[in-house]
C-alpha positions in Angstrom: -30.2 11.0 -35.5 -32.6 8.2 -34.8 -31.5 5.1 -32.8 -32.9 2.0 -34.6 -31.4 -0.6 -32.3 -33.3 0.2 -29.1 -35.9 -2.5 -29.7 -33.3 -5.2 -30.1 -31.7 -4.3 -26.7 -35.1 -4.5 -25.0 -36.0 -7.8 -26.7 -32.6 -9.2 -25.6 -33.2 -8.2 -22.0 -36.7 -9.6 -22.0 -35.4 -12.9 -23.4 -32.7 -13.1 -20.8 -35.1 -12.4 -18.0 -37.5 -15.1 -19.3 -34.7 -17.6 -19.7 -33.6 -16.9 -16.1 -37.2 -17.3 -14.8 -37.5 -20.6 -16.7 -34.2 -21.9 -15.3 -35.3 -21.0 -11.8 -38.6 -22.8 -12.2 -36.8 -25.8 -13.6 -34.5 -26.0 -10.6 -37.4 -25.6 -8.2 -39.4 -28.3 -9.9 -36.4 -30.6 -9.8 -35.9 -29.7 -6.1 -39.5 -30.7 -5.4 -39.3 -33.9 -7.3 -36.2 -35.1 -5.5 -37.1 -33.8 -2.0 -40.8 -34.4 -1.9 -40.8 -37.0 1.0 -38.4 -34.8 3.1 -40.4 -31.7 2.5 -43.6 -33.5 3.3 -42.3 -34.9 6.6 -40.6 -31.8 7.8 -43.4 -29.5 6.8 -46.1 -31.6 8.5 -43.9 -31.8 11.6 -43.3 -28.1 11.7 -46.9 -27.1 11.2 -48.1 -29.5 14.0 -45.2 -28.8 16.4 -45.5 -25.0 16.1 -49.3 -25.1 16.6 -50.2 -23.7 13.2 -52.5 -26.7 12.6 -54.6 -28.2 15.4 -55.9 -31.6 14.6 -57.3 -34.8 16.2 -56.0 -36.9 13.3 -52.4 -36.1 12.3 -52.3 -38.8 9.6 -55.2 -37.1 7.8 -53.4 -33.7 8.0 -50.2 -35.4 6.7 -52.0 -36.9 3.8 -53.7 -33.5 3.0 -50.3 -31.8 3.0 -48.8 -34.4 0.7 -51.8 -33.9 -1.6 -51.1 -30.1 -1.7 -47.4 -30.7 -2.4 -48.3 -33.0 -5.3 -50.8 -30.5 -6.5 -47.9 -28.0 -6.9 -46.1 -30.4 -9.2 -49.2 -31.1 -11.3 -50.5 -27.6 -11.7 -50.0 -25.5 -14.8 -48.2 -22.2 -14.6 -51.6 -20.4 -15.0 -53.3 -22.4 -12.2 -50.3 -21.9 -9.9 -50.2 -18.1 -10.4 -54.0 -17.9 -10.1 -54.0 -19.9 -6.8 -51.4 -17.6 -5.2 -52.8 -14.4 -6.6 -54.7 -13.4 -3.4 -51.5 -13.4 -1.3 -48.7 -12.7 -3.8 -47.9 -9.4 -2.1 -47.6 -11.0 1.4 -43.9 -10.4 1.6 -41.3 -8.8 -0.7 -39.6 -11.3 -3.0 -41.6 -14.3 -1.8 -40.9 -18.0 -2.4 -43.8 -18.9 -4.8 -43.9 -22.5 -3.4 -44.2 -21.3 0.1 -46.9 -18.9 -1.0 -48.7 -21.8 -2.6 -48.6 -23.9 0.5 -49.7 -21.0 2.6 -52.7 -20.4 0.4 -53.3 -24.2 0.4 -53.4 -24.2 4.2 -55.7 -21.2 4.5 -58.1 -22.2 1.7 -58.1 -26.0 1.4 -56.6 -27.6 4.5 -58.8 -25.6 6.8 -61.8 -27.4 5.3 -60.4 -30.9 5.8 -62.4 -33.0 8.3 -59.4 -33.9 10.4 -58.4 -30.3 10.9 -59.8 -28.6 13.9 -58.3 -25.1 13.4 -55.5 -23.3 11.5 -53.9 -20.7 13.7 -51.7 -17.7 12.8 -51.7 -15.0 10.2 -50.8 -15.6 6.6 -47.4 -14.1 7.3 -46.7 -16.4 10.2 -47.8 -19.5 8.3 -45.7 -18.3 5.3 -42.7 -17.8 7.6 -42.9 -21.4 8.9 -43.4 -23.0 5.5 -40.6 -20.9 3.9 -38.2 -21.7 6.7 -38.7 -25.5 6.1 -38.4 -25.1 2.3 -35.3 -22.9 2.6 -33.5 -25.3 5.0 -34.1 -28.3 2.7 -33.2 -26.2 -0.4 -29.9 -25.2 1.0 -28.9 -28.8 1.5 -30.1 -29.7 -2.0 -28.1 -26.9 -3.6 -25.0 -27.8 -1.6 -25.3 -31.4 -2.9 -25.7 -30.1 -6.4 -22.5 -28.0 -6.0 -20.6 -30.9 -4.6 -21.5 -33.0 -7.6 -20.5 -30.3 -10.1 -17.2 -29.8 -8.1 -16.6 -33.6 -8.3 -17.2 -33.6 -12.1 -15.0 -30.6 -12.7 -12.0 -32.8 -11.7 -12.7 -35.2 -14.5 -10.9 -33.8 -17.5 -12.4 -36.4 -19.9 -15.9 -34.9 -19.5 -16.8 -31.6 -21.2 -19.7 -29.6 -19.6 -22.7 -29.6 -21.9 -21.8 -33.0 -23.5 -24.1 -36.0 -23.3 -21.5 -37.9 -21.3 -21.2 -35.1 -18.8 -25.0 -34.9 -18.3 -25.2 -38.7 -17.8 -22.3 -38.7 -15.3 -23.8 -35.7 -13.4 -27.2 -37.4 -13.3 -25.7 -40.6 -11.9 -23.6 -38.9 -9.3 -26.6 -36.7 -8.3 -28.9 -39.7 -7.9 -26.3 -41.4 -5.7 -25.9 -38.3 -3.5 -29.6 -37.3 -3.2 -31.7 -40.3 -4.3 -34.2 -40.9 -7.0 -36.9 -38.3 -7.8 -40.5 -39.1 -6.7 -43.1 -40.0 -9.2 -46.2 -37.9 -8.9 
């Protein structure tokens, strides 16, 4: 006997994986929009304090890092993937945003006039950047979970309804702040 349903199962799995990838990208973009100033400040501080970037003009380096972070938000998926392609196999299961900023440091920031030198291997630079992003992301996800927990106690709101989404957005903005305009 022939099995005629094998194609539908594969298509279903592919659609589910694509949906999960899109949801993850949406959450990461949302994270970046809400936490851009904190990421910028902590990343600049970490790179300078740990001696990854040597400079005689910290303000210029800070501006260049902010420009790189904003470039992440403005880039298309193709441009994003193309930019990180040379180092995509740097670590197993990498954070794509940490890869992007690692590549940005080694390719773009090193040519900035205020930067004297960028020290460290790609792996060391990635580790510092990923550590900063992970710490901020943990706090962000914790805040999201607290908002969802708070909304779960309100029986008048149904998850997925327009009222629920509005209430969630209001509570989330109170807890985290407003997203940054790029």
